[in-house]
N, C-alpha and C positions, 0 to 999 in steps of 0.2 A: 588584698584584693581577693572577692568571694566566688569560690566555683561553683557551677552550675551544676554540679551533684547537691548539693547544697538545698539547693531547690528542688530538686526533683525526688529526693529521698523521703521517703515517709517518717513521720514522728512517733517517736519512742513513745510509749505509755506515761516515765516519767515528766515526758516535755508537755504532753496535751493535759495531766492532772495540775503540772504547773501554770500552763495558758491558764487554764480555768482559776485557779485559785486567785492569779494576779487580777484577773479580767473582774473577778467575785468582788475581789476589796477595791479593787478601783472603782466599780459601780459601787460600791457604799460610801466610801470616800466623797466621791462623786455626789452621790444625793444625800446625805448629811449635811453637806458642805452648801450645796444650794437651797437644802430646806433651813440651815442656818442664816446664810446671806437674807433672803426674802423676808423673814422672822425680824431682821434687824432693820432691812428697809423700810419696813409700813409697820410704824408702831402702831394701829390701829386695829392692826391683824387679829392680835386677841381680843378686841370689841366684836369685832366682824364675826367671829367663829361663837362667841358667846350667843350672840344675837340669833345665830343660824341657828343655833342649837335651840333653844328658847321657842323659836318658832315652831321648828321641827317637835319636840316636845307639846306644843300648843296642838298641834295639829293632830299628833298620835292621840291625843286626851279625845278632842273632838270626835275623832275616827272611832275611836272605843266606847264612847259614852253611848252613840246614838245605837250602837248593835245591841 
């Protein structure tokens, strides 16, 4: 059974650092897992990203060639 005192006492510095560390690791693992899943699910994603880069570079060349 958890005592009410455990919820009302402030967290120590080590507990806060540990909590931040665990949340950071959890966030990073979640981000890279979702990124990996999206890449695995959409086989044409690399082609789309490459096409987007080519269009962006063309627009950039056009913009700076008029200057």
